[in-house]
C-alpha positions in Angstrom: 104.0 89.2 80.9 104.2 85.4 80.7 105.6 83.5 83.6 108.8 81.5 83.0 108.3 78.3 85.0 110.8 75.5 85.3 110.1 72.3 87.2 113.2 70.3 88.3 112.0 66.7 88.7 113.0 63.0 88.9 111.3 59.9 87.7 108.9 58.0 90.0 108.1 61.2 92.0 104.5 61.6 93.0 105.2 65.1 94.3 106.8 66.0 90.9 103.6 64.6 89.1 101.4 66.7 91.3 103.3 69.8 90.6 103.1 69.4 86.9 99.4 68.4 87.0 98.7 71.5 89.0 100.5 73.7 86.4 98.7 71.9 83.5 95.3 72.4 85.2 96.0 76.1 85.3 97.1 76.2 81.6 100.5 77.4 82.6 103.3 76.5 80.3 106.5 75.2 82.0 109.8 73.6 81.2 110.8 70.3 82.9 114.3 69.4 83.7 114.7 65.8 85.0 117.7 65.0 87.1 117.6 61.1 87.6 121.3 60.8 88.4 121.8 61.0 92.1 125.2 62.8 91.8 123.8 65.4 89.6 120.7 65.8 91.9 123.0 66.3 94.9 124.9 68.9 93.2 121.6 70.7 92.2 120.5 70.7 95.8 123.9 72.2 96.8 123.3 75.1 94.5 119.7 75.7 95.7 120.7 75.9 99.4 121.4 73.9 102.5 117.7 73.1 103.2 117.0 71.7 99.6 116.8 67.8 99.7 113.7 66.9 97.6 112.1 67.1 94.2 110.5 68.8 92.7 112.0 72.2 92.9 110.0 74.8 91.1 111.4 78.1 89.7 109.2 81.0 88.7 110.9 83.8 86.8 114.2 82.4 88.1 113.3 82.5 91.6 112.9 79.2 93.5 109.5 78.9 95.2 110.4 75.3 96.4 108.4 72.1 96.1 104.6 71.6 95.8 103.6 73.5 98.8 105.7 76.4 97.6 104.3 76.3 94.1 100.7 76.3 95.6 101.5 79.3 97.8 103.1 81.1 94.8 100.2 80.4 92.4 97.7 81.6 95.2 99.6 84.9 95.5 99.8 85.4 91.7 95.9 85.0 91.6 95.4 87.4 94.5 
């Protein structure tokens, strides 16, 4: 079953670029949703939970795995 991966990002975000590069290097398809407006981003963070305050936020099969470290951990588990 193919993974449904969505990367929520913003412009000028090195961590976002790293997360997208990691997915591309693994030939994993993903959708990107850029949230450059600060008010929209704060509303998005509020939906994710009280500890979420940075981009990127990565979701795999509708489950938030977090930022770049969370993505790396999730991909390591998928390969195990």
